[in-house]
VMD Tcl script that draws the C-alpha trace (Angstrom):
set ca {
  {-36.84 -11.51 0.68}
  {-35.06 -13.22 -2.21}
  {-35.42 -16.91 -3.08}
  {-32.40 -19.11 -2.19}
  {-29.98 -19.81 -5.03}
  {-30.18 -23.46 -6.25}
  {-26.64 -24.94 -5.96}
  {-26.75 -26.45 -9.45}
  {-27.30 -23.04 -11.04}
  {-24.60 -21.15 -9.11}
  {-21.59 -21.46 -11.45}
  {-23.45 -20.59 -14.62}
  {-25.28 -17.74 -12.91}
  {-22.13 -16.09 -11.50}
  {-20.45 -16.24 -14.92}
  {-23.47 -14.54 -16.43}
  {-23.49 -11.85 -13.74}
  {-19.76 -11.16 -14.09}
  {-20.24 -10.64 -17.82}
  {-22.79 -7.84 -17.34}
  {-22.05 -4.11 -17.66}
  {-20.67 -2.63 -14.44}
  {-23.81 -1.05 -12.95}
  {-25.94 -4.09 -13.73}
  {-23.24 -6.35 -12.33}
  {-23.15 -4.50 -9.00}
  {-26.94 -4.65 -8.72}
  {-27.11 -8.37 -9.49}
  {-24.28 -9.19 -7.10}
  {-26.13 -7.48 -4.26}
  {-29.12 -9.70 -4.98}
  {-26.92 -12.78 -5.30}
  {-25.25 -12.20 -1.93}
  {-28.70 -12.06 -0.33}
  {-29.77 -15.33 -1.96}
  {-26.57 -17.34 -1.37}
  {-25.55 -19.25 1.70}
  {-22.11 -18.63 3.20}
  {-20.84 -21.86 1.62}
  {-22.09 -20.77 -1.80}
  {-20.41 -17.39 -1.44}
  {-17.18 -19.20 -0.57}
  {-17.35 -21.09 -3.85}
  {-17.77 -18.01 -6.03}
  {-15.72 -15.57 -3.95}
  {-12.34 -16.11 -5.71}
  {-14.00 -15.81 -9.12}
  {-15.43 -12.43 -8.17}
  {-12.06 -11.18 -6.84}
  {-10.33 -12.31 -10.04}
  {-12.97 -10.53 -12.09}
  {-12.62 -7.29 -10.08}
  {-8.89 -7.08 -10.72}
  {-8.72 -8.60 -14.19}
  {-6.84 -11.77 -13.31}
  {-6.74 -14.28 -16.17}
  {-8.76 -11.92 -18.30}
  {-9.17 -8.26 -19.11}
  {-6.39 -6.50 -17.12}
  {-8.67 -3.50 -16.54}
  {-10.96 -5.66 -14.44}
  {-13.89 -3.57 -13.28}
  {-12.11 -0.35 -14.21}
  {-11.23 0.86 -10.72}
  {-8.09 2.55 -12.04}
  {-9.76 4.32 -14.96}
  {-12.98 5.48 -13.30}
  {-12.96 9.07 -12.04}
  {-15.63 11.45 -10.84}
  {-15.02 13.49 -13.97}
  {-15.39 10.73 -16.58}
  {-18.07 8.55 -14.92}
  {-19.56 10.08 -11.79}
  {-22.40 7.55 -11.42}
  {-20.08 4.54 -11.73}
  {-17.63 6.22 -9.33}
  {-20.32 6.64 -6.69}
  {-21.70 3.12 -7.11}
  {-18.22 1.60 -6.84}
  {-17.52 3.66 -3.73}
  {-20.78 2.48 -2.17}
  {-20.01 -1.14 -3.08}
  {-16.33 -1.29 -2.03}
  {-16.16 1.26 0.81}
  {-15.13 0.13 4.30}
  {-18.79 -0.16 5.28}
  {-19.94 -1.20 1.83}
  {-21.59 -4.38 0.66}
  {-18.38 -6.05 -0.49}
  {-16.47 -5.48 2.75}
  {-19.37 -6.95 4.71}
  {-19.29 -10.01 2.45}
  {-15.55 -10.38 3.15}
  {-16.19 -10.21 6.88}
  {-19.16 -12.55 6.64}
  {-16.79 -15.20 5.32}
  {-14.43 -14.68 8.25}
  {-16.81 -16.61 10.46}
  {-15.85 -19.74 8.53}
  {-12.58 -21.71 8.72}
  {-11.90 -21.09 5.05}
  {-8.75 -20.02 3.24}
  {-8.05 -19.24 -0.40}
  {-4.78 -20.06 -2.12}
  {-2.62 -17.84 -4.33}
  {0.11 -19.38 -6.47}
  {3.24 -17.37 -5.66}
  {4.57 -17.77 -9.20}
  {1.94 -15.23 -10.22}
  {3.42 -12.67 -7.81}
  {6.18 -10.08 -8.36}
  {9.75 -11.43 -8.30}
  {10.94 -9.33 -5.36}
  {7.92 -10.33 -3.31}
  {8.61 -14.00 -3.98}
  {12.21 -13.50 -2.88}
  {10.98 -11.99 0.36}
  {8.67 -14.97 0.98}
  {11.50 -17.43 0.34}
  {13.42 -15.74 3.17}
  {10.71 -16.81 5.61}
  {9.55 -13.53 7.19}
  {7.61 -13.90 10.42}
  {4.36 -12.30 9.33}
  {3.91 -14.80 6.49}
  {5.06 -17.89 8.42}
  {1.55 -19.32 8.86}
  {0.30 -18.03 5.51}
  {2.72 -19.84 3.20}
  {2.77 -23.49 2.09}
  {5.81 -25.50 1.05}
  {5.91 -27.82 -1.95}
  {7.28 -31.08 -0.44}
  {9.03 -32.04 -3.68}
  {10.76 -28.74 -4.47}
  {11.09 -27.62 -0.84}
  {10.07 -24.14 -1.89}
  {7.21 -21.85 -1.05}
  {4.40 -22.66 -3.45}
  {1.24 -20.87 -2.29}
  {-0.14 -18.30 0.09}
  {-3.26 -19.29 2.04}
  {-5.34 -16.26 2.99}
  {-8.67 -15.63 4.63}
  {-11.33 -13.74 2.69}
  {-10.33 -10.26 3.92}
  {-6.62 -10.82 3.29}
  {-7.33 -12.39 -0.11}
  {-9.15 -9.26 -1.25}
  {-6.71 -6.71 0.23}
  {-3.74 -8.61 -1.20}
  {-5.22 -8.50 -4.72}
  {-6.22 -4.86 -4.24}
  {-2.59 -3.93 -3.53}
  {-1.30 -6.03 -6.44}
  {-3.69 -4.34 -8.86}
  {-1.74 -1.06 -8.56}
  {1.31 -2.67 -10.19}
  {-0.43 -3.27 -13.51}
  {0.95 -0.83 -16.15}
  {-2.52 0.06 -17.41}
  {-1.28 3.44 -18.68}
  {0.64 1.55 -21.40}
  {-2.38 -0.30 -22.78}
  {-5.40 1.91 -22.14}
  {-5.88 5.50 -23.40}
  {-8.01 6.51 -20.40}
  {-5.36 5.21 -18.01}
  {-2.74 7.12 -19.98}
  {-4.81 10.30 -19.67}
  {-5.10 9.77 -15.91}
  {-1.32 9.16 -15.78}
  {-0.67 12.48 -17.54}
  {-3.34 14.64 -15.91}
  {-3.12 13.08 -12.45}
  {-6.82 12.94 -11.78}
  {-8.10 10.86 -8.85}
  {-9.57 7.45 -9.63}
  {-11.93 5.40 -7.51}
  {-8.99 3.07 -6.83}
  {-7.03 5.93 -5.27}
  {-10.08 7.00 -3.30}
  {-10.58 3.45 -1.95}
  {-6.88 3.02 -1.16}
  {-6.98 6.23 0.88}
  {-10.15 5.10 2.65}
  {-8.72 1.66 3.47}
  {-5.43 3.06 4.77}
  {-7.18 5.71 6.87}
  {-9.54 3.13 8.35}
  {-7.15 0.26 9.07}
  {-4.13 2.45 9.95}
  {-6.00 5.16 11.88}
  {-4.48 8.50 12.83}
  {-6.40 8.78 16.08}
  {-5.89 6.25 18.89}
  {-9.59 6.16 19.73}
  {-10.71 5.63 16.12}
  {-12.99 2.68 15.42}
  {-11.83 0.27 12.72}
  {-14.75 -0.69 10.51}
  {-16.56 -2.99 10.01}
  {-16.62 -3.76 13.72}
  {-19.36 -6.40 13.99}
  {-17.68 -9.66 13.01}
  {-16.17 -12.74 14.64}
  {-12.56 -12.20 15.78}
  {-11.40 -15.83 15.40}
  {-10.67 -15.55 11.72}
  {-7.17 -16.76 10.88}
  {-8.16 -20.39 10.78}
  {-5.64 -23.14 9.93}
  {-7.78 -24.86 7.34}
  {-7.36 -23.86 3.74}
  {-9.57 -23.90 0.72}
  {-7.94 -23.79 -2.73}
  {-9.25 -21.18 -5.12}
  {-12.14 -22.60 -7.06}
  {-11.59 -22.91 -10.80}
  {-14.20 -23.13 -13.51}
  {-12.72 -26.44 -14.63}
  {-11.92 -29.21 -12.12}
  {-8.21 -29.38 -11.32}
  {-6.16 -31.94 -9.49}
  {-5.35 -30.58 -6.05}
  {-1.77 -30.64 -4.79}
  {-0.96 -31.39 -1.19}
  {1.30 -29.00 0.63}
  {3.21 -29.12 3.85}
  {2.52 -26.36 6.29}
  {5.61 -24.29 7.00}
  {6.63 -24.81 10.66}
  {6.68 -21.77 12.87}
  {10.43 -22.28 13.45}
  {11.12 -21.46 9.79}
  {11.59 -17.75 10.30}
  {14.07 -15.08 9.49}
  {15.28 -13.67 12.76}
  {16.78 -10.44 11.41}
  {14.91 -7.17 11.47}
  {13.64 -7.02 7.91}
  {10.59 -5.23 6.61}
  {8.21 -8.13 6.84}
  {9.52 -9.31 10.19}
  {9.44 -5.92 11.80}
  {6.40 -6.59 13.92}
  {7.51 -8.80 16.75}
  {5.80 -12.14 17.08}
  {3.67 -14.11 14.68}
  {0.55 -12.29 13.59}
  {-1.48 -15.45 13.13}
  {-3.71 -16.06 16.17}
  {-3.39 -19.85 16.06}
  {0.34 -19.55 16.76}
  {0.15 -17.32 19.85}
  {-0.95 -18.14 23.35}
  {-4.31 -17.24 24.77}
  {-3.00 -14.13 26.53}
  {-2.37 -12.50 23.14}
  {-5.71 -13.52 21.61}
  {-7.49 -10.27 22.43}
  {-4.64 -8.16 21.02}
  {-4.53 -10.18 17.82}
  {-8.29 -9.89 17.37}
  {-7.95 -6.12 17.57}
  {-5.01 -5.56 15.23}
  {-4.79 -8.38 12.68}
  {-6.57 -6.48 9.88}
  {-4.28 -3.49 10.41}
  {-1.25 -5.80 10.29}
  {-2.43 -7.33 7.04}
  {-3.11 -3.96 5.39}
  {0.26 -2.58 6.52}
  {2.27 -5.60 5.39}
  {0.53 -6.12 2.06}
  {0.73 -2.49 0.96}
  {4.33 -1.97 2.10}
  {5.65 -5.36 0.96}
  {3.97 -5.22 -2.45}
  {4.17 -1.54 -3.38}
  {7.69 -0.80 -2.12}
  {9.01 -3.94 -3.79}
  {7.95 -2.82 -7.25}
  {10.83 -4.06 -9.41}
  {11.54 -0.79 -11.23}
  {14.91 -1.93 -12.59}
  {13.58 -5.09 -14.24}
  {10.18 -3.92 -15.44}
  {9.98 -2.78 -19.05}
  {7.57 0.03 -18.16}
  {7.86 2.61 -15.44}
  {5.05 2.63 -12.88}
  {2.25 5.08 -13.53}
  {2.14 8.45 -11.80}
  {-1.07 7.40 -10.01}
  {0.86 4.47 -8.49}
  {3.59 6.81 -7.22}
  {0.90 9.08 -5.78}
  {-0.60 6.03 -4.12}
  {2.75 5.23 -2.50}
  {2.89 8.83 -1.26}
  {-0.57 8.39 0.29}
  {0.72 5.23 1.99}
  {3.81 7.03 3.33}
  {1.79 9.96 4.66}
  {-0.71 7.66 6.36}
  {2.05 5.59 7.97}
  {3.61 8.81 9.31}
  {0.25 9.73 10.87}
  {-0.14 6.16 12.15}
  {3.37 5.99 13.65}
  {3.37 9.49 15.14}
  {0.36 8.65 17.32}
  {2.14 5.74 19.04}
  {3.03 7.80 22.13}
  {-0.63 8.51 22.89}
  {-2.01 5.08 21.96}
  {-2.31 2.56 24.80}
  {-4.32 0.04 22.80}
  {-2.97 -3.22 21.29}
  {-2.37 -1.22 18.10}
  {0.49 0.70 19.75}
  {3.18 -1.92 18.98}
  {2.24 -1.91 15.30}
  {2.40 1.88 15.20}
  {5.94 1.79 16.61}
  {7.15 -0.72 14.00}
  {5.41 0.64 10.90}
  {8.05 3.20 9.88}
  {10.79 0.60 10.29}
  {9.06 -1.50 7.66}
  {8.97 1.42 5.22}
  {12.58 2.40 5.93}
  {13.90 -0.98 4.74}
  {12.65 -0.48 1.18}
  {12.05 3.24 0.60}
  {15.65 4.24 -0.17}
  {16.12 1.69 -2.97}
  {12.64 2.39 -4.27}
  {13.32 6.14 -4.56}
  {16.75 5.66 -6.14}
  {15.32 3.37 -8.80}
  {12.47 5.78 -9.56}
  {14.77 8.78 -9.93}
  {17.23 6.88 -12.10}
  {14.57 6.01 -14.68}
  {11.99 8.77 -14.44}
  {11.77 11.11 -17.48}
  {13.19 14.59 -17.15}
  {9.99 16.64 -17.30}
  {7.42 18.11 -14.95}
  {6.03 14.64 -14.16}
  {9.10 14.26 -11.92}
  {7.08 16.21 -9.36}
  {5.21 13.06 -8.28}
  {8.52 11.44 -7.35}
  {9.76 14.62 -5.66}
  {6.60 14.93 -3.55}
  {6.85 11.28 -2.48}
  {10.40 11.88 -1.23}
  {9.52 15.16 0.47}
  {6.59 13.51 2.26}
  {8.79 10.71 3.58}
  {11.54 13.01 4.92}
  {9.12 15.38 6.69}
  {7.29 13.23 9.26}
  {6.66 16.34 11.42}
  {4.05 17.43 8.87}
  {1.88 14.39 9.64}
  {1.03 14.53 13.32}
  {-2.16 15.04 15.30}
  {-0.85 18.42 16.38}
  {-0.15 19.62 12.83}
  {-3.66 18.54 11.82}
  {-5.17 20.57 14.63}
  {-3.23 23.70 13.61}
  {-4.16 23.56 9.94}
  {-6.77 26.07 8.82}
  {-8.06 26.58 5.30}
  {-6.26 29.48 3.69}
  {-3.71 29.82 6.53}
  {-0.13 28.65 6.01}
  {1.14 26.55 8.92}
  {4.71 25.25 9.16}
  {4.97 22.61 11.89}
  {8.18 22.75 13.94}
  {10.93 20.14 13.66}
  {11.14 19.03 17.28}
  {13.76 16.84 18.91}
  {11.26 13.99 18.78}
  {12.16 13.55 15.09}
  {15.93 13.45 15.58}
  {15.89 9.65 15.69}
  {14.04 9.48 12.38}
  {16.46 11.94 10.73}
  {19.48 10.00 11.98}
  {18.06 6.65 10.88}
  {17.23 8.04 7.43}
  {20.23 10.32 6.91}
  {21.13 8.75 3.57}
  {17.56 9.25 2.32}
  {17.95 12.98 2.90}
  {21.45 13.43 1.52}
  {21.92 10.91 -1.25}
  {18.49 11.41 -2.81}
  {19.22 15.15 -2.76}
  {22.45 14.46 -4.67}
  {20.61 12.30 -7.21}
  {18.03 15.00 -7.87}
  {20.35 17.98 -8.11}
  {21.79 17.22 -11.60}
  {18.27 16.75 -12.89}
  {17.18 20.12 -11.54}
  {20.13 21.72 -13.32}
  {18.73 20.48 -16.64}
  {15.07 21.46 -16.21}
  {13.46 24.26 -18.20}
  {12.38 26.86 -15.64}
  {10.21 28.77 -18.07}
  {7.73 25.94 -17.37}
  {5.80 26.82 -14.21}
  {5.58 23.26 -12.85}
  {9.36 22.84 -13.17}
  {9.95 26.09 -11.30}
  {7.48 25.04 -8.62}
  {9.39 21.78 -8.11}
  {12.56 23.73 -7.38}
  {10.58 26.01 -5.08}
  {9.37 22.95 -3.13}
  {12.91 21.59 -2.81}
  {14.37 24.91 -1.63}
  {11.52 25.51 0.78}
  {11.90 22.07 2.37}
  {15.61 22.40 3.08}
  {15.26 25.96 4.32}
  {13.05 24.87 7.23}
  {14.31 25.96 10.64}
  {17.57 24.14 11.35}
  {17.02 21.09 9.15}
  {20.32 21.44 7.29}
  {22.18 22.07 10.55}
  {20.65 18.90 12.00}
  {21.76 16.93 8.96}
  {25.31 18.25 9.28}
  {25.39 17.49 13.00}
  {24.15 13.95 12.51}
  {26.63 13.38 9.69}
  {29.45 14.29 12.07}
  {28.08 11.81 14.61}
  {28.36 9.15 11.90}
  {31.98 9.92 11.09}
  {33.56 6.71 9.98}
  {30.39 5.56 8.22}
  {31.00 5.97 4.51}
  {27.74 7.20 3.01}
  {29.62 8.63 0.03}
  {27.46 11.75 0.01}
  {27.60 15.33 1.20}
  {24.93 17.21 3.07}
  {22.68 19.63 1.19}
  {24.47 22.51 2.97}
  {27.85 21.66 1.45}
  {26.31 20.82 -1.93}
  {24.70 24.20 -2.54}
  {21.82 24.55 -4.97}
  {23.18 26.72 -7.79}
  {22.01 30.29 -7.23}
  {20.86 30.65 -10.83}
  {18.38 27.80 -10.32}
  {16.87 29.52 -7.33}
  {16.65 32.80 -9.24}
  {14.88 31.05 -12.15}
  {12.39 29.52 -9.74}
  {11.67 32.83 -8.05}
  {11.14 34.61 -11.36}
  {8.90 31.87 -12.81}
  {6.71 31.47 -9.75}
  {6.56 35.18 -9.06}
}
mol new
graphics top color blue
foreach p $ca { graphics top sphere $p radius 0.5 }
foreach p [lrange $ca 0 end-1] q [lrange $ca 1 end] { graphics top cylinder $p $q radius 0.2 }
display resetview
C-alpha cells in the first residue's frame, strides 16, 4: 500500500516523473495513480495526455509512432500493457468518468477542416462545443476523460513525424508496425466490435459519464479563465453529414430517460467512431506541405476494414449498438472519395503507391469483411467471398468511388516500371479485384440506372486496362 500523495508536492512530482526515461516513467506513473485521489488525478490528467502525444513540447511524445517490436521490444510490450484496452491507463480514464469533470481543448489547435465541420454545428458535437460570446464562434471542446484521450490519440496520427525523425522515416519506408498502429487496431476492434455479442472493455465503470460540468485543462502557470456559453441543442445541422449521421444527440444529458440505457451502452463506440472518422478522413492533404506518412494511410485502411466488419454485422445485432452499425458506413462515405482523390493526386509515382491502392481496394470490397468471410478463411487456403445482392446498395451509393478512382489510377499504372516486383504486384491486385465474379457487370448496370447523373467517368469495363500492362504484371509476378 502506497502513502497518499501530499497535494503540495503533486505538480512538481508529476513534472519530474514526465521527464524520466520511458520505462521509468511508466513505472512511476503506476505508483502515482495508486497514491493519488481521483481529484488529484484530475489535476494532472491533461498534463499526462499532452506529454504522451507531444503537445507543446517534443512532437514525438512518448514515441508511440516510432516504437516497434523490432527496434524496442521491451518498450513495445510495456506500452501495450500500459495503454491496452484493459491496461492501467484505460482504467485511469474510466476511473475519472465517475466524476462530473470535463477537459477543454482550444479548437484553434485543431486541423482546419475539422474546425470547419464544428462551425457547421453537427449533432454529435452539439453538447461538446462551447461558444465564445464575443465572437459568436465555437471556441473549445469540452470532453470527458475517455473522450479527451481518444481525441488526442486520433490527432497524433496527423503529425508528419516521418519528416523530422529518422526512425519515423524508416518506418514510413519499410512499413513496419508501431505500437501506435497496434493500439489503434486494438481500440477499433474493441469499441467497434465485429461480433454482436462481444463485450466492450473495460466494462466495470459508471455509465453516467457525459456530465454537463466542465473543467478547463490545467496549465503549469495560472491563467485567466474565460467564460463560455453552452451551445443550445437547437443549434444543429439538420442535413445528413458525416458527423450528424447518427440520429439523435449522443450526449446522455440531452436525451430522455428511455434512451439512457442505450446511451450508456454505446457512447464510447460513438466517440471512437466519430473521432477517428472526423479527424483522419479530414486530413487536409491539399493544404499540408507534407504528405501523410504511409503508416497513417495504413491506419486509415485499418479503420475502413473495421467499419466494414462493424457495419456488416448490423443485421444480426439486436443491441443498442445496431443503429450505430447501420450509420457508420454513411459517415465514411461522406469523406472517403475526396480523401482518396487528394491522396492519389499528390502521392509519388513509386511502389509506395500500394498503401493508397490497398486502402481504396479495402473500401470498395465490403464483402471481404463479414462474419461469414471470417469463418471461411483458413491459413494457407485462398477464399474469395461472393459478391451477393446485399452489397448492391453499397456499390450504387459508391459508384463514383469505383469508377472515378479507377480512372485516376490508370494513367499512373501506365507509367510504372514493371520490372519492379512491388509495382507488378499492384497491377495484379487491381486486375484481380475487377475480375471478381460480375463486379464490372454490376457497375455497368448501376451506371445505366443513373443515366442522367453526370459522373463524368466511364466504367472499368469500357476503360480497358492496356493489355501490355497486364502482360508485364504476369511476367514479373510469375
